[in-house]
N, CA, C and O atoms as a GROMACS GRO file, in nm:
protein
  332
    1MET      N    1   0.432  -5.058  -0.844
    1MET     CA    2   0.317  -4.974  -0.831
    1MET      C    3   0.311  -4.922  -0.686
    1MET      O    4   0.319  -5.001  -0.592
    2PRO      N    5   0.296  -4.788  -0.670
    2PRO     CA    6   0.293  -4.734  -0.534
    2PRO      C    7   0.165  -4.772  -0.461
    2PRO      O    8   0.058  -4.786  -0.521
    3THR      N    9   0.179  -4.788  -0.333
    3THR     CA   10   0.061  -4.816  -0.251
    3THR      C   11   0.038  -4.698  -0.158
    3THR      O   12   0.133  -4.629  -0.121
    4GLY      N   13  -0.085  -4.675  -0.119
    4GLY     CA   14  -0.116  -4.564  -0.029
    4GLY      C   15  -0.156  -4.440  -0.107
    4GLY      O   16  -0.163  -4.442  -0.230
    5PRO      N   17  -0.182  -4.331  -0.036
    5PRO     CA   18  -0.227  -4.208  -0.102
    5PRO      C   19  -0.114  -4.143  -0.181
    5PRO      O   20   0.003  -4.161  -0.147
    6PRO      N   21  -0.147  -4.069  -0.286
    6PRO     CA   22  -0.043  -4.003  -0.364
    6PRO      C   23   0.024  -3.892  -0.282
    6PRO      O   24  -0.036  -3.834  -0.191
    7ASP      N   25   0.149  -3.864  -0.316
    7ASP     CA   26   0.226  -3.759  -0.246
    7ASP      C   27   0.176  -3.622  -0.294
    7ASP      O   28   0.190  -3.591  -0.412
    8PRO      N   29   0.119  -3.539  -0.204
    8PRO     CA   30   0.063  -3.411  -0.245
    8PRO      C   31   0.168  -3.302  -0.267
    8PRO      O   32   0.137  -3.196  -0.321
    9SER      N   33   0.292  -3.327  -0.227
    9SER     CA   34   0.394  -3.221  -0.241
    9SER      C   35   0.435  -3.206  -0.387
    9SER      O   36   0.445  -3.303  -0.461
   10PRO      N   37   0.458  -3.077  -0.429
   10PRO     CA   38   0.498  -3.054  -0.567
   10PRO      C   39   0.641  -3.099  -0.590
   10PRO      O   40   0.719  -3.111  -0.496
   11PRO      N   41   0.675  -3.123  -0.714
   11PRO     CA   42   0.814  -3.160  -0.742
   11PRO      C   43   0.907  -3.045  -0.703
   11PRO      O   44   0.867  -2.929  -0.702
   12VAL      N   45   1.029  -3.078  -0.670
   12VAL     CA   46   1.127  -2.979  -0.624
   12VAL      C   47   1.148  -2.870  -0.728
   12VAL      O   48   1.168  -2.754  -0.690
   13GLU      N   49   1.144  -2.901  -0.854
   13GLU     CA   50   1.172  -2.803  -0.959
   13GLU      C   51   1.052  -2.714  -0.993
   13GLU      O   52   1.061  -2.631  -1.084
   14ALA      N   53   0.940  -2.729  -0.923
   14ALA     CA   54   0.822  -2.649  -0.951
   14ALA      C   55   0.850  -2.501  -0.924
   14ALA      O   56   0.912  -2.466  -0.824
   15ASP      N   57   0.805  -2.414  -1.014
   15ASP     CA   58   0.824  -2.269  -1.000
   15ASP      C   59   0.689  -2.207  -0.967
   15ASP      O   60   0.593  -2.217  -1.044
   16PHE      N   61   0.683  -2.144  -0.852
   16PHE     CA   62   0.558  -2.082  -0.810
   16PHE      C   63   0.559  -1.931  -0.831
   16PHE      O   64   0.476  -1.861  -0.774
   17GLY      N   65   0.650  -1.879  -0.910
   17GLY     CA   66   0.655  -1.736  -0.938
   17GLY      C   67   0.732  -1.661  -0.831
   17GLY      O   68   0.805  -1.720  -0.751
   18PRO      N   69   0.716  -1.528  -0.830
   18PRO     CA   70   0.791  -1.446  -0.735
   18PRO      C   71   0.751  -1.474  -0.590
   18PRO      O   72   0.639  -1.516  -0.562
   19SER      N   73   0.844  -1.449  -0.500
   19SER     CA   74   0.817  -1.469  -0.357
   19SER      C   75   0.720  -1.361  -0.307
   19SER      O   76   0.696  -1.260  -0.374
   20HIS      N   77   0.666  -1.385  -0.189
   20HIS     CA   78   0.577  -1.286  -0.128
   20HIS      C   79   0.650  -1.154  -0.106
   20HIS      O   80   0.594  -1.047  -0.125
   21ASP      N   81   0.777  -1.163  -0.066
   21ASP     CA   82   0.855  -1.042  -0.043
   21ASP      C   83   0.874  -0.964  -0.173
   21ASP      O   84   0.866  -0.841  -0.173
   22ALA      N   85   0.899  -1.033  -0.283
   22ALA     CA   86   0.917  -0.966  -0.412
   22ALA      C   87   0.787  -0.901  -0.458
   22ALA      O   88   0.788  -0.790  -0.511
   23ILE      N   89   0.676  -0.967  -0.438
   23ILE     CA   90   0.545  -0.912  -0.476
   23ILE      C   91   0.515  -0.788  -0.392
   23ILE      O   92   0.469  -0.686  -0.444
   24THR      N   93   0.541  -0.796  -0.261
   24THR     CA   94   0.518  -0.682  -0.172
   24THR      C   95   0.605  -0.564  -0.211
   24THR      O   96   0.558  -0.450  -0.215
   25ALA      N   97   0.733  -0.590  -0.239
   25ALA     CA   98   0.825  -0.483  -0.279
   25ALA      C   99   0.779  -0.417  -0.408
   25ALA      O  100   0.785  -0.295  -0.420
   26GLU      N  101   0.734  -0.496  -0.504
   26GLU     CA  102   0.686  -0.439  -0.631
   26GLU      C  103   0.560  -0.356  -0.609
   26GLU      O  104   0.545  -0.249  -0.668
   27LEU      N  105   0.469  -0.405  -0.526
   27LEU     CA  106   0.347  -0.330  -0.497
   27LEU      C  107   0.378  -0.198  -0.428
   27LEU      O  108   0.319  -0.095  -0.462
   28LEU      N  109   0.470  -0.199  -0.331
   28LEU     CA  110   0.509  -0.075  -0.264
   28LEU      C  111   0.574   0.022  -0.362
   28LEU      O  112   0.549   0.143  -0.355
   29ASP      N  113   0.657  -0.028  -0.452
   29ASP     CA  114   0.722   0.058  -0.551
   29ASP      C  115   0.618   0.120  -0.644
   29ASP      O  116   0.625   0.240  -0.673
   30LEU      N  117   0.524   0.042  -0.691
   30LEU     CA  118   0.419   0.094  -0.779
   30LEU      C  119   0.333   0.198  -0.706
   30LEU      O  120   0.294   0.299  -0.764
   31THR      N  121   0.303   0.172  -0.579
   31THR     CA  122   0.224   0.267  -0.500
   31THR      C  123   0.301   0.398  -0.484
   31THR      O  124   0.243   0.505  -0.500
   32TRP      N  125   0.430   0.388  -0.453
   32TRP     CA  126   0.512   0.509  -0.438
   32TRP      C  127   0.516   0.587  -0.570
   32TRP      O  128   0.503   0.709  -0.570
   33GLN      N  129   0.535   0.516  -0.680
   33GLN     CA  130   0.537   0.584  -0.810
   33GLN      C  131   0.404   0.655  -0.836
   33GLN      O  132   0.402   0.768  -0.883
   34PHE      N  133   0.294   0.588  -0.805
   34PHE     CA  134   0.163   0.648  -0.826
   34PHE      C  135   0.149   0.775  -0.742
   34PHE      O  136   0.109   0.880  -0.793
   35LEU      N  137   0.181   0.765  -0.613
   35LEU     CA  138   0.161   0.878  -0.523
   35LEU      C  139   0.253   0.996  -0.555
   35LEU      O  140   0.215   1.111  -0.534
   36THR      N  141   0.372   0.968  -0.604
   36THR     CA  142   0.464   1.078  -0.633
   36THR      C  143   0.443   1.138  -0.772
   36THR      O  144   0.491   1.248  -0.799
   37HIS      N  145   0.373   1.068  -0.858
   37HIS     CA  146   0.351   1.119  -0.994
   37HIS      C  147   0.205   1.154  -1.022
   37HIS      O  148   0.174   1.206  -1.130
   38ALA      N  149   0.117   1.127  -0.927
   38ALA     CA  150  -0.024   1.157  -0.948
   38ALA      C  151  -0.046   1.309  -0.947
   38ALA      O  152   0.023   1.381  -0.874
   39PRO      N  153  -0.139   1.356  -1.027
   39PRO     CA  154  -0.168   1.500  -1.028
   39PRO      C  155  -0.224   1.545  -0.893
   39PRO      O  156  -0.279   1.464  -0.818
   40PRO      N  157  -0.212   1.673  -0.863
   40PRO     CA  158  -0.261   1.726  -0.735
   40PRO      C  159  -0.408   1.693  -0.709
   40PRO      O  160  -0.445   1.668  -0.594
   41ALA      N  161  -0.491   1.691  -0.812
   41ALA     CA  162  -0.634   1.661  -0.791
   41ALA      C  163  -0.652   1.518  -0.739
   41ALA      O  164  -0.738   1.494  -0.655
   42VAL      N  165  -0.572   1.424  -0.789
   42VAL     CA  166  -0.582   1.285  -0.745
   42VAL      C  167  -0.536   1.273  -0.600
   42VAL      O  168  -0.598   1.204  -0.520
   43ARG      N  169  -0.425   1.340  -0.567
   43ARG     CA  170  -0.374   1.337  -0.429
   43ARG      C  171  -0.475   1.401  -0.334
   43ARG      O  172  -0.496   1.352  -0.223
   44ALA      N  173  -0.538   1.510  -0.377
   44ALA     CA  174  -0.638   1.575  -0.293
   44ALA      C  175  -0.758   1.483  -0.272
   44ALA      O  176  -0.812   1.476  -0.161
   45GLU      N  177  -0.800   1.413  -0.376
   45GLU     CA  178  -0.913   1.321  -0.364
   45GLU      C  179  -0.879   1.206  -0.270
   45GLU      O  180  -0.962   1.166  -0.188
   46LEU      N  181  -0.758   1.152  -0.280
   46LEU     CA  182  -0.715   1.046  -0.190
   46LEU      C  183  -0.711   1.097  -0.046
   46LEU      O  184  -0.755   1.029   0.046
   47GLY      N  185  -0.657   1.219  -0.027
   47GLY     CA  186  -0.654   1.277   0.107
   47GLY      C  187  -0.793   1.295   0.164
   47GLY      O  188  -0.815   1.269   0.282
   48GLN      N  189  -0.886   1.339   0.082
   48GLN     CA  190  -1.025   1.357   0.128
   48GLN      C  191  -1.088   1.223   0.160
   48GLN      O  192  -1.161   1.212   0.258
   49PHE      N  193  -1.061   1.122   0.080
   49PHE     CA  194  -1.113   0.988   0.105
   49PHE      C  195  -1.065   0.938   0.241
   49PHE      O  196  -1.144   0.886   0.320
   50LEU      N  197  -0.935   0.952   0.269
   50LEU     CA  198  -0.880   0.907   0.397
   50LEU      C  199  -0.943   0.985   0.512
   50LEU      O  200  -0.980   0.927   0.614
   51THR      N  201  -0.955   1.118   0.496
   51THR     CA  202  -1.016   1.200   0.600
   51THR      C  203  -1.160   1.159   0.625
   51THR      O  204  -1.203   1.150   0.740
   52ASP      N  205  -1.236   1.135   0.519
   52ASP     CA  206  -1.376   1.094   0.532
   52ASP      C  207  -1.390   0.962   0.607
   52ASP      O  208  -1.494   0.935   0.668
   53HIS      N  209  -1.285   0.880   0.603
   53HIS     CA  210  -1.288   0.751   0.671
   53HIS      C  211  -1.214   0.755   0.804
   53HIS      O  212  -1.177   0.650   0.858
   54GLY      N  213  -1.194   0.876   0.857
   54GLY     CA  214  -1.136   0.890   0.990
   54GLY      C  215  -0.986   0.871   0.998
   54GLY      O  216  -0.932   0.854   1.107
   55GLN      N  217  -0.917   0.874   0.885
   55GLN     CA  218  -0.772   0.857   0.883
   55GLN      C  219  -0.706   0.988   0.845
   55GLN      O  220  -0.763   1.069   0.772
   56HIS      N  221  -0.585   1.009   0.896
   56HIS     CA  222  -0.513   1.130   0.861
   56HIS      C  223  -0.446   1.108   0.725
   56HIS      O  224  -0.381   1.006   0.705
   57PRO      N  225  -0.461   1.201   0.630
   57PRO     CA  226  -0.409   1.180   0.495
   57PRO      C  227  -0.258   1.183   0.485
   57PRO      O  228  -0.203   1.140   0.384
   58VAL      N  229  -0.188   1.232   0.588
   58VAL     CA  230  -0.042   1.236   0.584
   58VAL      C  231   0.019   1.139   0.683
   58VAL      O  232   0.111   1.064   0.649
   59ALA      N  233  -0.033   1.139   0.806
   59ALA     CA  234   0.024   1.053   0.910
   59ALA      C  235  -0.004   0.906   0.883
   59ALA      O  236   0.071   0.820   0.927
   60GLY      N  237  -0.110   0.877   0.812
   60GLY     CA  238  -0.138   0.740   0.772
   60GLY      C  239  -0.243   0.670   0.856
   60GLY      O  240  -0.305   0.730   0.944
   61LEU      N  241  -0.261   0.543   0.827
   61LEU     CA  242  -0.361   0.463   0.894
   61LEU      C  243  -0.323   0.448   1.040
   61LEU      O  244  -0.205   0.436   1.074
   62GLY      N  245  -0.422   0.448   1.124
   62GLY     CA  246  -0.398   0.433   1.266
   62GLY      C  247  -0.378   0.566   1.337
   62GLY      O  248  -0.375   0.570   1.460
   63ALA      N  249  -0.365   0.674   1.263
   63ALA     CA  250  -0.351   0.807   1.323
   63ALA      C  251  -0.479   0.883   1.291
   63ALA      O  252  -0.492   0.938   1.182
   64PRO      N  253  -0.573   0.887   1.384
   64PRO     CA  254  -0.699   0.956   1.356
   64PRO      C  255  -0.676   1.101   1.314
   64PRO      O  256  -0.586   1.167   1.366
   65ALA      N  257  -0.754   1.148   1.223
   65ALA     CA  258  -0.739   1.284   1.172
   65ALA      C  259  -0.748   1.385   1.284
   65ALA      O  260  -0.682   1.489   1.278
   66SER      N  261  -0.828   1.358   1.384
   66SER     CA  262  -0.846   1.455   1.493
   66SER      C  263  -0.725   1.464   1.584
   66SER      O  264  -0.712   1.562   1.658
   67SER      N  265  -0.634   1.365   1.583
   67SER     CA  266  -0.522   1.364   1.676
   67SER      C  267  -0.403   1.446   1.627
   67SER      O  268  -0.312   1.473   1.705
   68THR      N  269  -0.400   1.484   1.502
   68THR     CA  270  -0.284   1.554   1.449
   68THR      C  271  -0.319   1.691   1.394
   68THR      O  272  -0.244   1.747   1.315
   69GLY      N  273  -0.432   1.745   1.434
   69GLY     CA  274  -0.469   1.877   1.388
   69GLY      C  275  -0.547   1.872   1.259
   69GLY      O  276  -0.595   1.766   1.218
   70ASP      N  277  -0.559   1.986   1.195
   70ASP     CA  278  -0.636   2.000   1.072
   70ASP      C  279  -0.561   1.933   0.957
   70ASP      O  280  -0.454   1.980   0.920
   71PRO      N  281  -0.615   1.824   0.900
   71PRO     CA  282  -0.543   1.754   0.794
   71PRO      C  283  -0.524   1.838   0.670
   71PRO      O  284  -0.435   1.810   0.590
   72ARG      N  285  -0.605   1.942   0.650
   72ARG     CA  286  -0.588   2.026   0.532
   72ARG      C  287  -0.463   2.112   0.543
   72ARG      O  288  -0.412   2.161   0.442
   73ARG      N  289  -0.412   2.129   0.665
   73ARG     CA  290  -0.292   2.208   0.684
   73ARG      C  291  -0.168   2.120   0.695
   73ARG      O  292  -0.056   2.172   0.696
   74ALA      N  293  -0.185   1.991   0.703
   74ALA     CA  294  -0.072   1.901   0.721
   74ALA      C  295   0.015   1.895   0.596
   74ALA      O  296  -0.034   1.908   0.484
   75ARG      N  297   0.141   1.875   0.618
   75ARG     CA  298   0.237   1.862   0.508
   75ARG      C  299   0.322   1.739   0.533
   75ARG      O  300   0.361   1.712   0.647
   76SER      N  301   0.351   1.666   0.430
   76SER     CA  302   0.439   1.551   0.447
   76SER      C  303   0.581   1.591   0.413
   76SER      O  304   0.603   1.691   0.344
   77ILE      N  305   0.677   1.515   0.460
   77ILE     CA  306   0.816   1.546   0.433
   77ILE      C  307   0.844   1.539   0.283
   77ILE      O  308   0.916   1.623   0.230
   78SER      N  309   0.786   1.441   0.216
   78SER     CA  310   0.812   1.426   0.073
   78SER      C  311   0.728   1.521  -0.011
   78SER      O  312   0.755   1.539  -0.130
   79GLY      N  313   0.628   1.582   0.049
   79GLY     CA  314   0.541   1.671  -0.027
   79GLY      C  315   0.434   1.599  -0.105
   79GLY      O  316   0.364   1.661  -0.185
   80VAL      N  317   0.419   1.470  -0.084
   80VAL     CA  318   0.324   1.391  -0.161
   80VAL      C  319   0.183   1.444  -0.144
   80VAL      O  320   0.108   1.452  -0.241
   81PHE      N  321   0.144   1.480  -0.021
   81PHE     CA  322   0.007   1.524   0.002
   81PHE      C  323  -0.003   1.673   0.021
   81PHE      O  324  -0.106   1.722   0.068
   82CYS      N  325   0.100   1.747  -0.013
   82CYS     CA  326   0.092   1.893   0.002
   82CYS      C  327  -0.016   1.947  -0.090
   82CYS      O  328  -0.032   1.901  -0.203
   83GLN      N  329  -0.088   2.044  -0.040
   83GLN     CA  330  -0.196   2.102  -0.122
   83GLN      C  331  -0.162   2.244  -0.156
   83GLN      O  332  -0.240   2.312  -0.224
   0.00000   0.00000   0.00000
């Protein structure tokens, strides 16, 4: 009979599902699919949402809309946010 507190570590064969890297990669892939296949109205709404919150809809988070000119005229290389 064991003495002392039980061992809190899981058995070696325990499966905890996909790794954090795999989950992140899948989320990024799904996001890319959404942004590249979303209708123009959805992309425009997302761009407006980002602009309303002080973010540039093309340059991304951390780039204030005022620092890169008029966001309505901005174009991305991929054309995702082109209006």
